[in-house]
N, C-alpha and C positions, 0 to 999 in steps of 0.2 A: 631561737625560742627556747625558753626554759621548759623542760618536760617533767611532768609529775605523774606518778601513778595514781589511779583511782583508789581511794581508801574507803572500804565499806564501813557503815556504822555497826558497832558491836551490839549484838542482840543476845538475849538470854540463851543459855544452852538448850533449854526446852523448846525453843522456837525452831531450831534447825536439826535436832536429833530426831529423825523420823522413827527410827527404831534401833535397838541394839539386840542383835540376834544372839541367841544362845545355842544355835545349831552349829556344829562343827562344819568347817568349809572344806571343799576339795582343794587341798594345797597344791595339787598339780596345776590347777588353773591360776594359782596365785604366785607362781615363782618356783615351780619344780621342787616343792618341799622345803624351801628355805624359810618359809613363813610359819611360825608356830600355830597350832590349832587354836581356834577361839574357844575359850572356856569361861569368859566373863568373870574370871578371877584374876588372871594375869594378862590375858589378851582379849581385846574387844573388837567387835565389828560394828561400824557405825555408817549410816547413810546420811549425807548432808544434802539438803535441798538446794537446787540450783534455779536461778531465774534467767530465762532465755528470751532473746528477741531476734527478729529478722532485720537485716540491713542490706541495702544495695551499695555496691562499691561505686565510688566516684573514681573511675578507672583511669590510670595514667600509664598503663603498660605499653611499652614499645616492643616491636617485634624484632628479635635478634636475627642477624643475617643467617646464622647456621641452623635455625629451626625450620621444620617442615611448615609450609604454608597451606592454608585451607581454601577450598573452593566448593560452593554448593549451597543448598537451601534445605533447612528443616522447617517445613511450612507450619507444622502445628504439633509440637510436643504437647500431649494432652494435660500435662501439669505445668509446663514452663513457657510454652508459646513458641515464638518464631526465632530462627537464627539464619542470617545470611552472611556468607563469607565470600569476599572478593579479593583476587590476587592481582598485584602489579609487579612487573619485573622488567629489567633492562637487559639488553643483549648487545655484546660488542664483538669486534673481530678478534681472532686469535692472536693477531699481531698488527702493528701499525707500520707504515712506511712501504708497504707493498700492496698491490691490488689482488684481492682474493680470487678474481675471475680471470687473471692473466691479461685480460684485455677488456676494454669497454665496448668493443664491437664484436659482431659475429657470435653472440652468446644467446642461445635459445633456452628459455626456462621451461622445463617439463613440469616441475611442481615446487611448491614452497611449503614446508611442514614445520609447525611448532610441536616440539615434543617435550614432555615433562615426566620426570621420574616419579611414579606413584609409590607411596610407602604404606599407607593404611587408610581406613575409613572409620568414621564414627556414625552409627545409626544403622539404618536398614540396608543390607547389602543388595537387596533387590531394587533399590532406587534407580530411576532412569531420569537423567536430566540432560538438557541441551546446553552445552558449553559454547559460549560465544567469545570470540577474540576481537578486540578493538585496539586501534593504535592510540596511544596517549597523545593528546594534542601537543604539537611542537611548542606551543606557547605556555604549556603548563609548567608550574614550578615543581619538577620532579628531579631531585638532586641527591647529593651524597649526604644522607642523614637518616636517623632512625625515626620511623613514623609510628605514632600511637595507633592503637587498634581502633579508636574512635575518631581518627582524623577525617576531615572532609574528603570525599571522593575526588580523585584527580579528573580533570576534564579529558574527555576522549573524543575522537572523531566519530560522527554518528553512524557511519556504515560499517558493519562487521567486516573484518578481514577474512573471517572464516567461522564456521559453526559446525557442531557435530552432536548428534544424539549419543549419549554415553550411558550404557548399562553399567552400573557400578560393579556388578559382579564380574565383569570382564576385565576390569582394570589390572588384575593380577595375571591375566593370560599372556601367553607368548605371541608375539607378532613378527611376521617375516616381511621384509621389504628389501628392495634393491638399492644398494648404496654404490654408485658408480658402476663397477662391473661385478660386484660381489652381492650375493644375497645374504642379508644378515637377519638373525633371529634374536629378538630382545624380549624380555619379560618385564611386566610391571611398568609399562610406558604408555602414557596418553599421547596420541598423535592426532593433530588437527591440521588439515590442509588449509593454506591461506591463499589469498588472491595473488596470482602471479604478477599482476600489475604492481602490487606492493613490492615484490622482489625486484622489479625492474629498476627501482631507485637505487638499490644496492649495486646493481651491475653498472649503471650509468654514472655513479659517483666516481670521481677521479682520485688518483693516488695523492696528488698534491693538496687536495681539498679534504673530503670526508675521511680518507684513510691516512691522513697525516698524523693525527693525534686524537686522543679521547674527546677533547673539547669539540673539535670539528665534527666528529662522528655523532656525538649526542645532539648537535644542532640539526643533523639530518634525521635522527631517529631517537626518540626519547625512551620508547619501550611499549609494552602491551598491557592491556587489562584482560584478565580471564574471569568470566562471570557466568553463573548459571542463569538461564532465562526464566524469569518469573512466569511468562505467559506460555512458553512452549515446552516446559519440562513436564513430562507425564507423571512422575512420581518424585515429589520433593521431600525426601525423608532421610537424607544423609549428607555428610560432609566428606569430601575426599581430600587427601593430603599429599603434597608433592615436595620433593627435595630439589629446590632450585639450584643448589650448589653441586649437584651431580652432573658435571659437564660432559660426561659420556652420554647422558640421556637428555638432560634439560638444555635445549638449544633451538635455534632456528636454522634449518638446513635448506639450501637451495640446490635442487637437482637440475643440472644444466648440461647442454652440449655446446662445446666451443669449437668453432671451425677456424683453423689457421693453416696457411700454405696448402689449402686444398684438402687438409686432413681434419676429420671430426673426432673429437675426444669427449669423454664424459667427465665432469667434475662435480663435486658436491661440497662447496665451501659452506662452513657453518659459522654461526655467531653464538658464542657461549653466554650463558647468564653471567652477569657481573654482580658481585656482591653488593655493590652500591650503584644506584638505589634499588630497593625492592620494598614492597609494603603488603600488608595483609589487613584489610578492614573487616571487622566483625561487628555486625549489627544485631542487637537483641530487641525483640518486641515482646515484653512479658504478656502472658495471658493466663486464664484459669486461676488456680490458687496462687500462683506466683505473682500475678498482677494484683491480687487482693492483699498480698502480704504487707505492703507499707501502710494500708489503711486499717489493719487489724488492731482493735483497741484493747485486746487482751493484755493484761499486765505481765503475765507469764505465758509465753506462746506454747500452744500444744504441738504445732508442727513447725519445723525449721526447713526452709527451702535453700539448699546450697547448690549454686550453679557455678561451673568453672569459669575462669577468666575469659571474657569480662562478665562478671556475674554478681554473686551475693555472698554474704557470710552471716554467721550467727554469733551473737554475743552471749557470754555466760557470766553471771555474777553469782558468787558463792559466799553469802554473808557469814556463814558459819566458820569460815577460815579466819575471819578477823578476830583478833584476841585469843586465838587458839592457845591453850596452855601447853606448857612444855611436856612433851611425851615422845616416845619412840614410835616413829611411823614405819611399820613393816611394809605396808603397801597402801598406795592411794591411787585409785583408778577412776578416771572420768569416763563414764560409759554412755555411749550414744548409739541407739538402736534405729534401724531403718524402718520407715513406714512403708508397707507395700502400697504401690500406687500405679495408676494407669501410665503406661509407657515405659515401665521398668525394662521391658524388652521392646524395641532395641536400644533405648537410651539408658545405658547401663550406669550404675554407680561407679565411682572411682575406686581404685584398689587401695587408696590411702587418703586420709584427710590430714590437715595440718593444724596444730594448735599453737597460738602465741598469745601475748598479752598486749593490752592497749593502755596508753596513758589516759589521763583524766578527760582530755578533750577529744580523744579518739583519733587524733591525726598522726600518731606515731606508734609503731609496733615494736615489741621487744620479744626476744626469745625466752623460752621457759627456763628460768634459772636452774642449773644443776642437771636437769633432765634433757636439755638440748645440748648435744655433743657435736661440735663442728667436725666435718670430714671434708676432704678435698674433692671427692667424687660426688656424682649425682646421688641424692638430691641436695647435698650440701650439709647434711646432718645424719647422725646415726638413727635411722628409722626404727631399728629394733629397740633402742633405749627409750625413746619418747613414745613409740607406739602410734596408734591411729590407723593400723592396717585392717582392712576389711576381713572379718572372719565370722562365719555363722551369722550373717546379717547384722553385724554391729561393729562399731569402732571403739576400741578401748585405748585410752591414753594413760601411760604410766607416769604420774607426776608425784611419785613418792618423795623424792629428794627435794622437789620444789615445796611440797607441803611441809616437809621437815624444816626447811629454812624459815617458813613463816612461823612455825611453832617455836623454834629455838631462838631465832634472831629477831623475831617480831618485825619482820619486814612488812610493808604495806601489802594489801590484798587487792590487786588490780582486776579489772574486767578482763576476762579471757575471750578468745575469738577462735571459732572453728571455720575453716574455709578450705578451698582446694586451689591453691595458687599455681599459675603458670610460671611466673618468676616474680619474687619479691625480695626486698632488701631490709629486713628488720634490724634493729639495733641488737647487737649481741650482749646479753647479760652474763657477765662472768660468774663462775661458781661462788656462792656465798657472798655475793655483792649485790647492792641495789644501785650501783652506778654503771650505767650502760657504757659499752665500749663502741668500737667502730661497727659500721653496718656489715652484714654478712649476706651472702646470696643463698636463697632457697628456691629450687625449681623442682616442684613435685608432680605437677599434673601436666603432662605433655601427651599428645600435641595440643595446640591451642584450641579452646572452645569445646573440648571433649569431656563428657561426664557431667552428671547431676545426680542429686539424691535428696530425699526428704527424710528428715530425722524426727523422732519423737523429742519434743522439747520438755522443759521443766514443768510445764503446765499440763502435760499429758497424764492420763490416769495410770496408776501402777498396774502391772509391774514394768511397763516398757519405758516409762518416762526417763529422761536424762537425769543422771545422778552422780554424785561423787561418793565412792565407797572407800572407807578407810579402815585398815586393820592396824591397831596400835596397842601399845602397852603403856601403862601409867608409870611415871617415875616417882 
């Protein structure tokens, strides 16, 4: 598909120059003294009006294997509504070709435990939720693939294998338990006891069958679902995150006694999480101002609702950049300030937001030319150059070189977009070019589904409204 940038209609200078200040600026805020003071003779300070809108993502995000998976319920964020996170994971033997219990006979199961490595939480640490574990239906299509966040739920067997009331504040605590003959102490580990009858199937499976290879074992056991109970959870105000790939903690362990030749020994075979398959389904139910957002008829929105993946974004059109005459751009800052709102605690804003550009149809994204600098480490670009980091209740994006390219090279003026992506792949726009190159990875907001913020839009009253501030000199 041919991709074209949105090109704004050129409007008279008077329509977008809101004011030209003759007050000298604090150059420390504008680049550590590298920008000359504004004197309205050689250097000017201009504010360009922006037009903003709210949009919901049609989300196609898939959950990478190495990322922490979420479980829990936020029943009612007072600005954004409800979030439900459900985890699915498979577990396999540490090796095939041998029986993990030494024998299929004379094995007595003391307990079966699902353990998951806890990493962090989003929301209220005093949340208390009942976690339920169910077995994935053996006939379900749960296989080696990356599943989208909005994929249909996998069929599970109706009766829980186990359940436990979890005070989230205790998930970081140390827990002691007996592993065979030793007492072990672990920290940050969720542990849920499962039905021992479920464990019997692992004991009674034979070496030539289920333990022969991966295909045979998955026919016996597809995996488990971990979900927070809607009806039994006392306080549904947070999401908890778990590292499924930490095989020292994330596993199903069977604590058993094995009798052989009149002697009884204790064993604790475990089944580790397998990177494929696993899935994390995130369900959002918008409410309050966030639910009203798509129906708002304002031409230039006063409030912008930004929710993390899977969520929403804001579009920004800056007509004043179209046809900008040639000038030296010392600084161009897109300034977005936070609207104080209900639920700011415990549902905190992100540490950074991301800015990119959209094509005319809005179905392709592009990096910000010249100010997006690719790097190999997280988040995939130089955050200090582009900006967008939260400071003093606002996000400031430095798009000076981008604006200079519009003024000097007369490139089109596309619609911009602010959001908080978990992982996206925009087309990379090379320096001083309007021809996009290959896609590049950006992963800014982790873990999944954490963070939300309300910003003042272009239609908000001064002085908080979103705006583009330019310090420039005439040529």
